[in-house]
C-alpha positions in Angstrom: -59.7 -29.4 -16.3 -59.2 -27.4 -13.1 -61.2 -24.2 -12.9 -58.1 -22.1 -12.2 -54.5 -22.8 -13.4 -52.3 -20.8 -11.1 -48.7 -20.1 -12.1 -46.2 -18.3 -9.8 -44.0 -15.6 -11.4 -40.4 -14.7 -10.6 -41.3 -12.3 -7.8 -42.9 -13.7 -4.6 -46.6 -13.0 -4.5 -47.1 -12.4 -8.2 -49.2 -15.1 -10.0 -50.6 -15.6 -13.4 -54.1 -17.1 -13.3 -55.7 -18.9 -16.3 -59.4 -19.5 -15.7 -60.9 -22.5 -17.6 -62.9 -21.6 -20.7 -65.7 -23.9 -21.8 -66.8 -23.4 -25.4 -68.9 -24.8 -28.2 -70.3 -23.6 -31.5 -72.3 -20.9 -29.6 -69.3 -19.3 -27.9 -67.8 -19.9 -24.4 -68.3 -19.5 -20.7 -65.6 -18.8 -18.1 -65.7 -18.2 -14.4 -63.1 -15.4 -14.2 -63.4 -14.9 -10.4 -64.5 -17.1 -7.5 -63.7 -16.1 -3.9 -64.2 -19.7 -2.8 -61.9 -21.1 -5.4 -59.2 -18.5 -4.8 -59.4 -19.0 -1.0 -59.0 -22.7 -1.7 -55.7 -21.9 -3.5 -54.5 -19.7 -0.6 -55.7 -16.3 -1.8 -58.3 -14.9 0.6 -59.0 -11.5 -0.9 -61.9 -9.1 -0.4 -62.3 -7.1 -3.7 -64.3 -3.9 -3.2 -64.1 -2.1 -6.5 -63.9 -3.1 -10.2 -62.2 -0.8 -12.7 -62.3 -0.9 -16.5 -60.0 1.0 -18.9 -60.3 1.4 -22.6 -57.3 2.4 -24.8 -58.1 3.3 -28.4 -54.5 3.1 -29.7 -51.6 0.7 -29.6 -48.8 2.0 -27.3 -50.9 3.6 -24.6 -48.9 3.3 -21.4 -50.6 3.5 -18.0 -48.4 3.4 -14.9 -46.5 2.6 -12.8 -49.2 3.3 -10.2 -49.8 2.2 -6.6 -51.6 3.3 -3.4 -49.9 3.7 -0.1 -51.3 2.1 3.1 -53.8 2.2 4.6 -55.4 2.0 1.2 -52.9 -0.3 -0.5 -54.4 -2.5 -3.1 -54.1 -6.1 -4.3 -55.1 -6.1 -8.0 -56.5 -8.8 -10.2 -55.9 -7.7 -13.8 -57.4 -9.2 -17.0 -57.9 -8.1 -20.6 -61.3 -8.7 -22.2 -60.4 -7.2 -25.6 -57.0 -6.8 -27.2 -53.6 -7.3 -25.4 -51.2 -5.6 -23.0 -47.7 -6.1 -21.7 -48.4 -5.9 -18.0 -45.7 -5.1 -15.4 -45.4 -5.2 -11.6 -42.5 -3.7 -9.7 -41.7 -4.7 -6.1 -41.7 -1.6 -4.0 -41.5 -3.3 -0.6 -38.5 -1.5 1.0 -37.4 -4.6 3.0 -38.0 -7.1 0.2 -34.9 -9.0 -1.3 -36.5 -8.2 -4.7 -37.1 -4.4 -4.1 -36.9 -2.5 -7.3 -37.2 -5.7 -9.5 -39.9 -6.2 -12.0 -41.9 -9.0 -13.7 -44.0 -8.7 -16.8 -46.1 -10.8 -19.1 -48.6 -10.4 -21.9 -52.2 -10.5 -20.9 -54.7 -10.8 -23.7 -58.3 -11.7 -24.5 -56.8 -14.6 -26.6 -54.7 -16.0 -23.8 -57.5 -15.4 -21.3 -55.0 -15.0 -18.5 -54.9 -12.7 -15.5 -52.3 -11.3 -13.2 -52.7 -11.2 -9.4 -50.6 -8.3 -8.0 -50.3 -8.0 -4.2 -50.1 -4.8 -2.3 -46.5 -3.5 -2.2 -46.1 -3.6 -6.0 -46.4 -0.7 -8.5 -48.4 -1.7 -11.6 -48.5 -0.5 -15.2 -49.1 -1.7 -18.7 -48.7 -0.8 -22.4 -51.3 -1.7 -25.0 -50.1 -4.0 -27.7 -53.3 -3.7 -29.9 -55.8 -1.0 -30.7 -59.1 -1.0 -28.8 -57.8 -2.8 -25.8 -60.0 -3.1 -22.7 -58.4 -3.9 -19.3 -60.5 -4.8 -16.2 -59.2 -5.1 -12.7 -60.5 -5.8 -9.3 -58.9 -4.0 -6.2 -59.1 -4.7 -2.5 -59.3 -1.0 -1.5 -61.2 1.9 -3.0 -59.4 4.6 -4.9 -57.9 7.3 -2.6 -56.3 10.1 -4.7 -54.4 11.4 -1.6 -52.6 8.0 -1.3 -52.0 7.4 -5.0 -48.4 7.4 -6.2 -46.6 6.8 -9.4 -43.1 5.8 -10.5 -41.5 6.5 -13.8 -42.1 3.8 -16.4 -38.6 4.2 -17.7 -36.7 4.5 -14.4 -33.2 3.2 -15.3 -32.7 1.7 -11.8 -35.7 -0.6 -12.5 -34.9 -1.2 -16.2 -38.2 -2.5 -17.5 -37.8 -4.1 -20.9 -40.9 -2.7 -22.6 -41.8 -4.4 -25.9 -42.4 -1.0 -27.6 -39.9 1.8 -28.2 -40.4 5.1 -26.2 -41.4 6.9 -29.4 -44.3 4.4 -29.9 -45.8 5.1 -26.4 -48.5 7.5 -25.4 -48.5 8.7 -21.7 -50.6 11.0 -19.6 -48.9 14.2 -18.3 -49.1 12.7 -14.8 -47.3 9.5 -15.8 -44.7 11.5 -17.9 -43.9 13.5 -14.7 -43.7 10.6 -12.3 -40.6 10.4 -10.1 -38.0 7.6 -10.0 -38.3 4.9 -7.4 -35.2 6.3 -5.6 -36.9 9.7 -5.1 -38.3 8.7 -1.7 -39.9 6.0 0.5 -42.8 4.1 -1.1 -44.7 3.6 2.2 -44.2 -0.2 2.1 
């Protein structure tokens, strides 16, 4: 079995990665990141920071977030406990898929990951209680370059798996502007 199963998604640059999992009656082992293996698959990324979020409740929505250049981030997102519906929105102004989104379920059970290139906004909603999301990024957090887009922007039209009334958002995410409110920096 290959160490990494890489599956391109509908928007150029987005890929689902399924690392191999080797188990027996004691448990399992999985190599969830290898710079050498990823470079061999055409992804030469230098991750500089690991982030870990915990959401106690089902329906916690985080996003849609991104950082502008020169601190734009590639992200490798995975779930180590629980499940999320993870979304990436193309915010590259000159892209033929500008404003389009792709989403998939990431979960501890599926053991999959989502590689999101710079030029995409990212967000997720938890599908289970006590969900933990871990993600690597290629640039450190720079609050002055952080931006957000409304999770329910009608011009994007994300088909979230939960109704608005089931979602919990931060005040910052609740007040995020629409994609059409100004240039994204990409």
